[in-house]
N, C-alpha and C positions, 0 to 999 in steps of 0.2 A: 858164687853160690852153687850148691849142689843141685842136681836135677830134681825137680819135683816129682814125686812118685805118681805113676799112673795107677788107677784103681779099676777093677773089673766091674764094680757096681757102685751105686751112689746111695748114701744114707737118705732115706725119705725126709724131706723138710719137716721139721717140727717134731719128729718122733721122740727125740730125747726129752722134750718138754711136756710129754703127756703123762698123766697118772696111770695107774694100773687099770683104771676103768676106761681109758682111752680119751679122757677129757683133758684140756689144758690145765696145768698146775699153776694157776695164777696166784700171786701173792695179794695180800689185802691192800697193798699200796695202789693196785689197779683200781680198786673200788673207792679209793680216797681221791682219785683224780676226777674232778667234775667235768662235765661236758658230754654231750651226746653227738651223734653223727652229724646233726644239722649244724652244730657249732664247730666241729672239727673239720668238716669238709672244705675243700678249696673250691673257690669259684672265681671267674667263670671256668667252665670245663671245655677243653678242646675235644671236638667230636668228629666223627665221620658218619657216612651213611652206607647202606648196602650197595647202592649204585655207584659210589665213588670207585675210581680205578685203584688198583694196587699201587701204582705210581703216585697217584694223588694222596693216598693215605700215608705213604712213606714220606712224601714231601712235607705233609703236615706234622708228622712225628719229628722229622729232622728239624723243621723250622721252630717247633715249640720245645724241642729237646725233652720229649716224653717217651716213655716206653709202652704206652697203652692208650688207646682211644676208645671210649664208649661209642657204640654204634647206635644212632638214634633215627627215629622216623622223621623224614624231612618235614620241616615247618611245625613240628609238634614237640620235639625233644623227648619223646617216649622211648625208653631204653629198649633196644631190640637185639643187642649183642655186644660183644667185646672183641676188639682187635688188639693183639699185643705184638711187641717186637719179635717174640719167639714164633708167632704165627708166620710172620714174614720170613724169618730164618728157615722155618720148616718149608715154606713155599719156595724159597730161594736155594734149593738144593739140599736142605738138611734132613728132610723127612718125607713122609708119604705124600704130603701136599705137592711135592716136586713132580709127582706123576701128572698133575694138571699141566705143568709147563711142558713136559715131555710129550704127552699124548695129545693134548688139545692144541698146543701151540708149536709142536714139533721143535721145541728147544729155542724158538725165536724169542729173544729177550724183549724186543719192542712189543710184540704181540702179547707176551705174557704180562707185561707191566701196563700196557695201555688199553688192552681189550678185556682183561679179566677184572672182575669186580670184587669188592670187599666181601660180599655175601659168600663167595666161594671158599674163603679161608678163615672167616671170623668164627667165634664161638657163639652159636645162636641161643645158648642157655647160660648167660653170664651169671657169675656169683655177684651178689650185691647185698647192701644193707639198706635199711630205711632211715629216714630222718629221726625216728624215735629210738633207734638202737643205741645202747650205751657202750662205753669203751670196752667192757668185758666181752660183750657180744661181738663187737668189731674184731677184737683180737682173736676170739674163739673161731670166728669165721675164717680169718686169715690162716690160722694154724691148721685147722682141720681140712680146709679146702686147698691149702698150699698156694695161696695167691698173695701177691704183694700190692695189688691195686684194686680198690673196691669202689664201684659207682655207688652213689647215695641217691636213692629215689624217694619221691613223695608218695603219698597213699594212692594217687592215681597213676603211678608208673612213670611220671615225668621225672627227668633227671634233675637233681638238685645240685650235686657237686661230686667230688671225688676225694678219696682218702688213700694215701700211699703208705708203705712201710716207713719211708723217710719222714713223713709228717708225724707218725706216731713215735718214732725214735726221738724226734726233737721234743715231743711232749713229755716223754718219760725220762729222758736222759738228765742226769745230774752231774755236777762237776766231778764228784767221786762217788762210786756206788759200792766199793768194797768187793768187787769181783774182778779177777784177772782175765785178760784177753785169752790166755791159754785154756781157761776153763770153758769157754764158749765157742772158740774157733773150730773150724773144720780142719783137721790135721792132715787128711789125705787130699792133696791138691791135684786136680786134673789140669794138666798143662799140654801145650802143643809146641813142636819144634818150629823154628823159623823157616825151615825148608819145606814145611807143609803148605798145602794150597788152601785157598779160601773154602773150597768144597770140603776138604777134610775138617776144617774148623767148624763149619756149620753142621756137618754130620755129627761131630763130637758133642756140640752143644745140645742137639736134639736127642742123641743117644743117652746122655747122662742127665738131661733136664737142667742144664746150667746156662746162665746168661753171659758168663765171662770165662776167659781162658788166658792164663799167663802165657806169653810167648818166650820160649827159651832159645838162646843162641849161644853155642859153645858151652852148654850146660849152665848158662847164666841167664837171669831174667832180662830180656830186652824191653818188654813192654806188655801190653794187654790187648786182647780183642774181645769186644762185647757184642751182644745182640744189637745194641743201639748203634754200634759202629757199622754193622751190616745195613741197618736201616738208613744210616747217614750216607753210606756209599750209594744207596739207591736214591734216596730222597734229595741228595745234593746234586744228582746227575753225574757224579764222578764215575759211576758205573759205565757210562758211555765212552769213557776214555779207553777202555779195554776192548771195545767192540770194533771189529772190522767186517765180519761176515754177518753179524747179527745173532750168532749162536751163543747161548748163555754159557756154554762150557768155556768160552774164551775168558770170561770173567772168573768162573769158578776154578779155573786152572792157574790163576794168578797167585803169586806168593802171599801168604797170610799177612806179612808185614805191610803190604800195600793197603790193607783195610784196617789193620790194628794201629794203635798209637804207641809210640815209644814213651818210656817213663812209667813210673808207678809210685805209689805211696806205701810206706812200710810203717810197722809199729812193733814194739817189743812184746813178747809173750807175757812179760811181767807187768805191762801197762794196765791201768784201770780201764774197765769197760766204758766208763764215762769219758775218759780221755779219747778212746777210740771214736766215740760218737762226735766229740768236739772236733777231732781231726778230720773226720769225714765231712763235716759241715764246712770247715775252713778250706779244705782242698776241693770241695765240690765233687767228691767221689762216693761211690756206693759200696766200695770194698777196700780192704787193706791187706797187703801181704804181711804175714807175721814172720819176722826174721830174727835170728839169734846167731851170733858169731858167724855172720856171713851166709848162713844157710836158711832155706825156707822151712819154717816150722808148720805153717798152715796158712789159712786165709780166713778173714772174718768179714762178713757181709752185713748189710743193714738188716737182713732177715735174722741172722744170728744175734745181732744186737737187740732187735725187737723182742725176740723170744726170751733172751736172757734178762732183759729189763722187766719184762712182764711177769717173770717167775721169781724175781729177786725177793729174798726174804726181807722183811722189815727189820730195821735195827732198833 
């Protein structure tokens, strides 16, 4: 496969699905799907609290295989914030939150994971929907706010459930929808070489606001590294295999392949969007590399699918 092109900037999520007035261009099929947030939300919800340690939150994410945890008030389940895998990636060397590790913990990974609390890196103003919100409102919130996980709260602020991009893709997907993958994929793929370090991978994720990076070896795709892989590295305690002195740079300087996973799932650009949704479900993945004649044409994610399905014209 030829090398995936690196790009200087990234298309803002959802921008191509907006009308000229800046609102989502939903089709009427959205309004024909019954169900509000209370019915669509998944329960029970895995949560964390402000006082949980960073390591404790990563352990919960890894154990539950989720990329976000609502932050709730202990013993009340009142929503107080949101912690995502990207927040942990940012803290773990990817962005400005890494300054906490460097300045407060002097780069000591044990101190940074065991003594720092969720409150330091969570979003204290989470985007959410209420149990009364309909599907169009849920989708509009995801598109305009650029989020893929939404807590659902009751009128008193108590957490009811959670809705993800994956959940909505499964609701909207049909076997065939009459739109090709190449029409909705992202054609400029941001990738990283297998000789890069974990530090370079997390910095790239934060810089471009992406959760996944194909890993290239000899200009061919070797596998993928995602934000969830970084969380798993921490939450599974695999991180401690790289530690001798306790300095976090020992982990961050390790090859990216040690945190990523080999293998990946592909789809043809000519395939139907509905087939892409089915393949993601069958393989348990949130993205597909789009390949043609042995070369990478693009990447399609659950978010791409969701926006495409939400704006699909009725036949």
